[in-house]
TIBAKE-948623 format. One record per residue: residue in three letters; x negated, y negated, z of N, C-alpha, C, O, CB in turn; residue number from 1. Coordinates in Angstrom, 2 decimals, decimal comma, always signed. Glycine has a CB too. Layout:
! TIBAKE-948623
<aa: ALA	n_X: X	n_Y: Y	n_Z: Z	ca_X: X	ca_Y: Y	ca_Z: Z	c_X: X	c_Y: Y	c_Z: Z	o_X: X	o_Y: Y	o_Z: Z	cb_X: X	cb_Y: Y	cb_Z: Z	i: NUM> .
...
This chain:
! TIBAKE-948623
<aa: MET	n_X: +27,82	n_Y: -96,79	n_Z: +156,69	ca_X: +27,46	ca_Y: -95,64	ca_Z: +156,38	c_X: +26,89	c_Y: -95,27	c_Z: +155,51	o_X: +27,59	o_Y: -95,54	o_Z: +154,53	cb_X: +28,08	cb_Y: -95,10	cb_Z: +156,38	i: 1> .
<aa: PRO	n_X: +25,71	n_Y: -94,62	n_Z: +155,08	ca_X: +25,16	ca_Y: -94,33	ca_Z: +153,77	c_X: +25,62	c_Y: -93,18	c_Z: +153,13	o_X: +25,76	o_Y: -92,07	o_Z: +153,65	cb_X: +23,82	cb_Y: -94,23	cb_Z: +153,83	i: 2> .
<aa: ALA	n_X: +25,87	n_Y: -93,51	n_Z: +151,90	ca_X: +26,46	ca_Y: -92,64	ca_Z: +151,08	c_X: +25,36	c_Y: -91,14	c_Z: +151,26	o_X: +24,13	o_Y: -91,12	o_Z: +151,26	cb_X: +26,58	cb_Y: -93,42	cb_Z: +149,45	i: 3> .
<aa: ARG	n_X: +26,29	n_Y: -90,02	n_Z: +151,39	ca_X: +25,65	ca_Y: -88,69	ca_Z: +151,26	c_X: +25,24	c_Y: -88,25	c_Z: +149,92	o_X: +26,03	o_Y: -88,23	o_Z: +148,98	cb_X: +26,52	cb_Y: -87,70	cb_Z: +151,77	i: 4> .
<aa: PRO	n_X: +23,91	n_Y: -87,86	n_Z: +149,81	ca_X: +23,63	ca_Y: -87,34	ca_Z: +148,33	c_X: +24,26	c_Y: -86,21	c_Z: +147,96	o_X: +24,55	o_Y: -85,32	o_Z: +148,76	cb_X: +22,27	cb_Y: -87,06	cb_Z: +148,06	i: 5> .
<aa: LYS	n_X: +24,55	n_Y: -86,18	n_Z: +146,50	ca_X: +25,33	ca_Y: -84,91	ca_Z: +146,15	c_X: +24,17	c_Y: -83,82	c_Z: +145,90	o_X: +22,94	o_Y: -83,94	o_Z: +145,89	cb_X: +26,36	cb_Y: -85,13	cb_Z: +144,74	i: 6> .
<aa: ASN	n_X: +25,05	n_Y: -82,68	n_Z: +145,71	ca_X: +23,94	ca_Y: -81,91	ca_Z: +145,69	c_X: +23,47	c_Y: -81,35	c_Z: +144,44	o_X: +24,01	o_Y: -81,82	o_Z: +143,44	cb_X: +24,12	cb_Y: -80,96	cb_Z: +146,51	i: 7> .
<aa: CYS	n_X: +22,39	n_Y: -80,25	n_Z: +144,22	ca_X: +22,12	ca_Y: -80,15	ca_Z: +143,19	c_X: +22,98	c_Y: -79,76	c_Z: +142,26	o_X: +23,90	o_Y: -79,02	o_Z: +142,61	cb_X: +21,33	cb_Y: -79,63	cb_Z: +143,21	i: 8> .
<aa: PRO	n_X: +22,85	n_Y: -80,24	n_Z: +140,67	ca_X: +23,97	ca_Y: -79,66	ca_Z: +140,00	c_X: +23,77	c_Y: -78,19	c_Z: +139,41	o_X: +24,48	o_Y: -77,70	o_Z: +138,54	cb_X: +24,36	cb_Y: -80,59	cb_Z: +138,92	i: 9> .
<aa: TYR	n_X: +22,83	n_Y: -77,66	n_Z: +139,93	ca_X: +22,63	ca_Y: -76,41	ca_Z: +139,25	c_X: +23,32	c_Y: -75,21	c_Z: +140,37	o_X: +24,28	o_Y: -74,54	o_Z: +140,00	cb_X: +20,86	cb_Y: -76,22	cb_Z: +138,90	i: 10> .
<aa: CYS	n_X: +22,87	n_Y: -75,09	n_Z: +141,40	ca_X: +22,83	ca_Y: -74,56	ca_Z: +142,31	c_X: +23,56	c_Y: -74,69	c_Z: +143,55	o_X: +24,03	o_Y: -73,76	o_Z: +144,21	cb_X: +21,98	cb_Y: -74,60	cb_Z: +142,37	i: 11> .
<aa: GLY	n_X: +23,62	n_Y: -76,08	n_Z: +143,85	ca_X: +24,54	ca_Y: -76,79	ca_Z: +145,05	c_X: +24,13	c_Y: -76,77	c_Z: +146,07	o_X: +24,87	o_Y: -76,88	o_Z: +147,05	cb_X: +25,73	cb_Y: -76,35	cb_Z: +145,34	i: 12> .
<aa: LYS	n_X: +22,52	n_Y: -76,58	n_Z: +146,19	ca_X: +21,98	ca_Y: -76,71	ca_Z: +147,34	c_X: +21,58	c_Y: -78,26	c_Z: +147,69	o_X: +21,81	o_Y: -79,02	o_Z: +146,75	cb_X: +20,88	cb_Y: -75,80	cb_Z: +147,34	i: 13> .
<aa: PRO	n_X: +21,12	n_Y: -78,78	n_Z: +148,68	ca_X: +20,94	ca_Y: -80,04	ca_Z: +148,90	c_X: +19,63	c_Y: -80,77	c_Z: +148,21	o_X: +18,51	o_Y: -80,28	o_Z: +148,35	cb_X: +20,95	cb_Y: -80,11	cb_Z: +150,30	i: 14> .
<aa: PRO	n_X: +19,86	n_Y: -82,01	n_Z: +147,42	ca_X: +18,64	ca_Y: -82,15	ca_Z: +146,51	c_X: +17,53	c_Y: -82,29	c_Z: +147,68	o_X: +17,68	o_Y: -82,38	o_Z: +148,90	cb_X: +18,72	cb_Y: -83,57	cb_Z: +145,34	i: 15> .
<aa: SER	n_X: +16,01	n_Y: -82,29	n_Z: +146,63	ca_X: +14,87	ca_Y: -82,25	ca_Z: +147,25	c_X: +14,77	c_Y: -83,68	c_Z: +146,82	o_X: +15,38	o_Y: -84,10	o_Z: +145,84	cb_X: +13,77	cb_Y: -81,14	cb_Z: +146,87	i: 16> .
<aa: GLU	n_X: +13,72	n_Y: -84,68	n_Z: +147,84	ca_X: +13,16	ca_Y: -85,82	ca_Z: +147,47	c_X: +12,24	c_Y: -85,99	c_Z: +146,36	o_X: +12,19	o_Y: -87,01	o_Z: +145,68	cb_X: +12,62	cb_Y: -86,20	cb_Z: +148,41	i: 17> .
<aa: GLN	n_X: +11,56	n_Y: -85,00	n_Z: +146,19	ca_X: +10,57	ca_Y: -84,76	ca_Z: +145,32	c_X: +11,48	c_Y: -84,60	c_Z: +143,72	o_X: +11,24	o_Y: -85,33	o_Z: +142,75	cb_X: +9,65	cb_Y: -83,31	cb_Z: +145,91	i: 18> .
<aa: PHE	n_X: +12,44	n_Y: -83,60	n_Z: +143,72	ca_X: +12,96	ca_Y: -83,50	ca_Z: +142,42	c_X: +14,43	c_Y: -83,86	c_Z: +142,27	o_X: +15,15	o_Y: -83,30	o_Z: +141,45	cb_X: +12,74	cb_Y: -82,18	cb_Z: +141,96	i: 19> .
<aa: ALA	n_X: +14,89	n_Y: -84,86	n_Z: +143,14	ca_X: +16,13	ca_Y: -85,59	ca_Z: +142,95	c_X: +16,42	c_Y: -85,85	c_Z: +141,43	o_X: +15,62	o_Y: -86,22	o_Z: +140,57	cb_X: +16,05	cb_Y: -86,94	cb_Z: +143,73	i: 20> .
<aa: PRO	n_X: +17,88	n_Y: -85,53	n_Z: +141,31	ca_X: +18,81	ca_Y: -85,19	ca_Z: +142,06	c_X: +18,85	c_Y: -83,55	c_Z: +142,20	o_X: +19,82	o_Y: -82,99	o_Z: +142,70	cb_X: +20,01	cb_Y: -85,84	cb_Z: +141,54	i: 21> .
<aa: PHE	n_X: +17,76	n_Y: -82,87	n_Z: +141,72	ca_X: +17,59	ca_Y: -81,26	ca_Z: +141,87	c_X: +17,16	c_Y: -80,80	c_Z: +143,11	o_X: +16,87	o_Y: -81,60	o_Z: +144,00	cb_X: +16,62	cb_Y: -80,69	cb_Z: +140,93	i: 22> .
<aa: CYS	n_X: +17,07	n_Y: -79,64	n_Z: +143,27	ca_X: +16,86	ca_Y: -79,19	ca_Z: +144,78	c_X: +15,39	c_Y: -78,54	c_Z: +144,62	o_X: +14,81	o_Y: -78,20	o_Z: +145,65	cb_X: +18,14	cb_Y: -77,98	cb_Z: +145,43	i: 23> .
<aa: SER	n_X: +14,76	n_Y: -78,36	n_Z: +143,35	ca_X: +13,50	ca_Y: -77,77	ca_Z: +143,23	c_X: +13,00	c_Y: -77,97	c_Z: +141,80	o_X: +13,65	o_Y: -78,73	o_Z: +141,09	cb_X: +13,56	cb_Y: -76,31	cb_Z: +143,62	i: 24> .
<aa: ALA	n_X: +11,84	n_Y: -77,34	n_Z: +141,25	ca_X: +11,32	ca_Y: -77,74	ca_Z: +140,13	c_X: +12,06	c_Y: -76,80	c_Z: +139,12	o_X: +12,34	o_Y: -77,15	o_Z: +137,97	cb_X: +9,78	cb_Y: -77,68	cb_Z: +140,15	i: 25> .
<aa: GLY	n_X: +12,29	n_Y: -75,84	n_Z: +139,53	ca_X: +13,16	ca_Y: -74,48	ca_Z: +138,85	c_X: +14,07	c_Y: -75,03	c_Z: +138,24	o_X: +14,05	o_Y: -75,14	o_Z: +137,02	cb_X: +13,86	cb_Y: -73,36	cb_Z: +139,80	i: 26> .
<aa: CYS	n_X: +15,23	n_Y: -75,55	n_Z: +139,14	ca_X: +16,55	ca_Y: -76,38	ca_Z: +138,50	c_X: +16,33	c_Y: -77,34	c_Z: +138,09	o_X: +17,34	o_Y: -77,81	o_Z: +137,57	cb_X: +17,59	cb_Y: -76,74	cb_Z: +139,20	i: 27> .
<aa: LYS	n_X: +15,17	n_Y: -78,23	n_Z: +137,98	ca_X: +14,77	ca_Y: -79,47	ca_Z: +136,99	c_X: +14,42	c_Y: -78,96	c_Z: +135,59	o_X: +14,78	o_Y: -79,46	o_Z: +134,53	cb_X: +13,42	cb_Y: -80,33	cb_Z: +137,56	i: 28> .
<aa: ASP	n_X: +13,60	n_Y: -77,79	n_Z: +135,79	ca_X: +13,28	ca_Y: -77,62	ca_Z: +134,53	c_X: +14,24	c_Y: -76,53	c_Z: +133,46	o_X: +14,03	o_Y: -76,32	o_Z: +132,27	cb_X: +11,89	cb_Y: -77,22	cb_Z: +134,69	i: 29> .
<aa: ARG	n_X: +15,29	n_Y: -75,97	n_Z: +134,30	ca_X: +16,71	ca_Y: -75,59	ca_Z: +133,78	c_X: +17,41	c_Y: -76,52	c_Z: +133,05	o_X: +17,95	o_Y: -76,29	o_Z: +131,97	cb_X: +17,60	cb_Y: -75,27	cb_Z: +134,81	i: 30> .
<aa: ASP	n_X: +17,39	n_Y: -77,61	n_Z: +133,64	ca_X: +18,10	ca_Y: -78,70	ca_Z: +133,24	c_X: +17,37	c_Y: -79,39	c_Z: +131,63	o_X: +17,92	o_Y: -79,64	o_Z: +130,55	cb_X: +18,04	cb_Y: -79,79	cb_Z: +134,63	i: 31> .
<aa: LEU	n_X: +15,97	n_Y: -79,52	n_Z: +132,06	ca_X: +15,23	ca_Y: -79,79	ca_Z: +130,84	c_X: +15,52	c_Y: -79,23	c_Z: +129,77	o_X: +15,79	o_Y: -79,81	o_Z: +128,71	cb_X: +14,07	cb_Y: -79,57	cb_Z: +130,92	i: 32> .
<aa: LEU	n_X: +15,48	n_Y: -77,64	n_Z: +130,04	ca_X: +15,43	ca_Y: -76,53	ca_Z: +128,85	c_X: +16,90	c_Y: -76,55	c_Z: +128,20	o_X: +17,04	o_Y: -76,20	o_Z: +127,03	cb_X: +15,04	cb_Y: -74,85	cb_Z: +129,47	i: 33> .
<aa: LYS	n_X: +18,06	n_Y: -76,98	n_Z: +129,01	ca_X: +19,32	ca_Y: -77,24	ca_Z: +128,32	c_X: +19,30	c_Y: -78,32	c_Z: +127,35	o_X: +19,86	o_Y: -78,24	o_Z: +126,25	cb_X: +20,34	cb_Y: -77,52	cb_Z: +129,25	i: 34> .
<aa: TRP	n_X: +18,61	n_Y: -79,41	n_Z: +127,80	ca_X: +18,61	ca_Y: -80,77	ca_Z: +126,94	c_X: +17,82	c_Y: -80,53	c_Z: +125,52	o_X: +18,14	o_Y: -81,02	o_Z: +124,43	cb_X: +17,78	cb_Y: -82,06	cb_Z: +127,85	i: 35> .
<aa: LEU	n_X: +16,75	n_Y: -79,67	n_Z: +125,80	ca_X: +15,92	ca_Y: -79,16	ca_Z: +124,79	c_X: +16,59	c_Y: -78,37	c_Z: +123,54	o_X: +16,52	o_Y: -78,59	o_Z: +122,33	cb_X: +14,99	cb_Y: -78,28	cb_Z: +125,48	i: 36> .
<aa: GLY	n_X: +17,19	n_Y: -77,53	n_Z: +124,18	ca_X: +18,02	ca_Y: -76,39	ca_Z: +123,51	c_X: +19,20	c_Y: -76,97	c_Z: +122,85	o_X: +19,86	o_Y: -76,26	o_Z: +122,09	cb_X: +18,52	cb_Y: -75,30	cb_Z: +124,55	i: 37> .
<aa: ASP	n_X: +19,52	n_Y: -78,15	n_Z: +123,07	ca_X: +20,85	ca_Y: -78,72	ca_Z: +122,52	c_X: +22,17	c_Y: -78,38	c_Z: +123,36	o_X: +23,30	o_Y: -78,38	o_Z: +122,89	cb_X: +21,05	cb_Y: -78,14	cb_Z: +121,05	i: 38> .
<aa: GLY	n_X: +21,86	n_Y: -78,11	n_Z: +124,60	ca_X: +23,05	ca_Y: -77,57	ca_Z: +125,73	c_X: +23,83	c_Y: -78,49	c_Z: +125,81	o_X: +25,00	o_Y: -78,10	o_Z: +125,89	cb_X: +22,68	cb_Y: -77,22	cb_Z: +127,20	i: 39> .
<aa: TYR	n_X: +23,69	n_Y: -79,65	n_Z: +125,82	ca_X: +24,30	ca_Y: -80,63	ca_Z: +126,21	c_X: +24,66	c_Y: -81,42	c_Z: +124,91	o_X: +23,81	o_Y: -82,09	o_Z: +124,33	cb_X: +23,53	cb_Y: -81,29	cb_Z: +127,21	i: 40> .
<aa: ARG	n_X: +25,94	n_Y: -81,32	n_Z: +124,48	ca_X: +26,24	ca_Y: -82,18	ca_Z: +123,09	c_X: +27,74	c_Y: -82,49	c_Z: +123,26	o_X: +28,65	o_Y: -81,89	o_Z: +123,82	cb_X: +25,94	cb_Y: -81,26	cb_Z: +121,51	i: 41> .
<aa: ILE	n_X: +27,65	n_Y: -83,77	n_Z: +122,49	ca_X: +29,27	ca_Y: -84,30	ca_Z: +122,12	c_X: +29,97	c_Y: -84,14	c_Z: +121,11	o_X: +29,58	o_Y: -84,79	o_Z: +120,13	cb_X: +29,46	cb_Y: -85,50	cb_Z: +122,09	i: 42> .
<aa: PRO	n_X: +31,17	n_Y: -83,29	n_Z: +120,92	ca_X: +31,45	ca_Y: -82,97	ca_Z: +119,58	c_X: +31,69	c_Y: -84,54	c_Z: +118,95	o_X: +31,89	o_Y: -85,55	o_Z: +119,62	cb_X: +32,82	cb_Y: -81,84	cb_Z: +119,46	i: 43> .
<aa: GLY	n_X: +31,63	n_Y: -84,46	n_Z: +117,72	ca_X: +31,99	ca_Y: -85,33	ca_Z: +116,70	c_X: +33,15	c_Y: -84,83	c_Z: +115,75	o_X: +33,73	o_Y: -83,75	o_Z: +115,92	cb_X: +30,80	cb_Y: -85,60	cb_Z: +115,95	i: 44> .
<aa: ARG	n_X: +33,48	n_Y: -85,84	n_Z: +114,58	ca_X: +34,38	ca_Y: -85,56	ca_Z: +113,77	c_X: +33,83	c_Y: -84,32	c_Z: +112,72	o_X: +32,65	o_Y: -84,08	o_Z: +112,49	cb_X: +34,78	cb_Y: -86,88	cb_Z: +113,12	i: 45> .
<aa: PRO	n_X: +35,02	n_Y: -83,60	n_Z: +112,17	ca_X: +34,21	ca_Y: -82,52	ca_Z: +111,29	c_X: +33,63	c_Y: -83,34	c_Z: +109,98	o_X: +34,13	o_Y: -84,35	o_Z: +109,50	cb_X: +35,31	cb_Y: -81,16	cb_Z: +110,75	i: 46> .
<aa: VAL	n_X: +32,33	n_Y: -82,59	n_Z: +109,46	ca_X: +32,06	ca_Y: -83,41	ca_Z: +108,34	c_X: +32,23	c_Y: -82,43	c_Z: +107,12	o_X: +32,20	o_Y: -81,21	o_Z: +107,27	cb_X: +30,58	cb_Y: -84,10	cb_Z: +108,43	i: 47> .
<aa: GLU	n_X: +32,39	n_Y: -82,96	n_Z: +106,10	ca_X: +32,68	ca_Y: -82,51	ca_Z: +104,81	c_X: +31,36	c_Y: -82,11	c_Z: +104,14	o_X: +30,39	o_Y: -82,86	o_Z: +104,29	cb_X: +33,44	cb_Y: -83,56	cb_Z: +104,02	i: 48> .
<aa: PRO	n_X: +31,24	n_Y: -80,91	n_Z: +103,35	ca_X: +29,87	ca_Y: -80,63	ca_Z: +102,99	c_X: +29,37	c_Y: -81,74	c_Z: +102,28	o_X: +28,36	o_Y: -82,31	o_Z: +102,69	cb_X: +29,71	cb_Y: -79,40	cb_Z: +102,20	i: 49> .
<aa: GLY	n_X: +30,07	n_Y: -82,20	n_Z: +101,06	ca_X: +29,75	ca_Y: -83,26	ca_Z: +100,57	c_X: +29,17	c_Y: -84,31	c_Z: +101,06	o_X: +28,38	o_Y: -84,90	o_Z: +100,33	cb_X: +30,49	cb_Y: -83,56	cb_Z: +100,20	i: 50> .
<aa: ASP	n_X: +29,42	n_Y: -84,80	n_Z: +102,43	ca_X: +29,24	ca_Y: -85,79	ca_Z: +103,07	c_X: +27,87	c_Y: -85,63	c_Z: +103,82	o_X: +27,51	o_Y: -86,58	o_Z: +104,51	cb_X: +30,38	cb_Y: -85,99	cb_Z: +103,83	i: 51> .
<aa: VAL	n_X: +27,12	n_Y: -84,59	n_Z: +103,76	ca_X: +25,47	ca_Y: -84,46	ca_Z: +104,44	c_X: +24,81	c_Y: -84,92	c_Z: +103,40	o_X: +24,99	o_Y: -84,83	o_Z: +102,19	cb_X: +24,78	cb_Y: -82,89	cb_Z: +104,89	i: 52> .
<aa: ASP	n_X: +23,92	n_Y: -85,47	n_Z: +104,13	ca_X: +22,58	ca_Y: -85,99	ca_Z: +103,41	c_X: +21,75	c_Y: -84,72	c_Z: +103,39	o_X: +21,86	o_Y: -83,85	o_Z: +104,26	cb_X: +21,73	cb_Y: -87,31	cb_Z: +104,26	i: 53> .
<aa: THR	n_X: +20,90	n_Y: -84,63	n_Z: +102,34	ca_X: +19,81	ca_Y: -83,73	ca_Z: +102,18	c_X: +18,74	c_Y: -84,09	c_Z: +101,72	o_X: +18,76	o_Y: -85,18	o_Z: +101,14	cb_X: +20,06	cb_Y: -82,83	cb_Z: +101,53	i: 54> .
<aa: ASP	n_X: +17,51	n_Y: -83,41	n_Z: +101,78	ca_X: +16,38	ca_Y: -83,90	ca_Z: +100,95	c_X: +16,21	c_Y: -83,18	c_Z: +99,71	o_X: +15,27	o_Y: -83,43	o_Z: +98,96	cb_X: +15,13	cb_Y: -83,81	cb_Z: +101,68	i: 55> .
<aa: GLU	n_X: +17,05	n_Y: -82,34	n_Z: +99,47	ca_X: +16,84	ca_Y: -81,46	ca_Z: +98,19	c_X: +17,43	c_Y: -82,46	c_Z: +97,04	o_X: +18,50	o_Y: -83,05	o_Z: +96,94	cb_X: +17,73	cb_Y: -79,84	cb_Z: +98,26	i: 56> .
<aa: ASP	n_X: +16,32	n_Y: -82,40	n_Z: +96,25	ca_X: +16,47	ca_Y: -83,48	ca_Z: +95,05	c_X: +16,05	c_Y: -82,75	c_Z: +93,82	o_X: +16,06	o_Y: -83,33	o_Z: +92,73	cb_X: +15,50	cb_Y: -84,88	cb_Z: +95,23	i: 57> .
């Protein structure tokens, strides 16, 4: 028996073949905007101010 496709990660509707895994261009665009706006981040270790490289010379 084939696996059932997962629903759209944004609205929960069934995915569209054209926009998979999303249901529409709107949900696909919202995901892209979240990526571009740093909405998806993985926290790292805290950085000390002296450890940050800057271009100010």
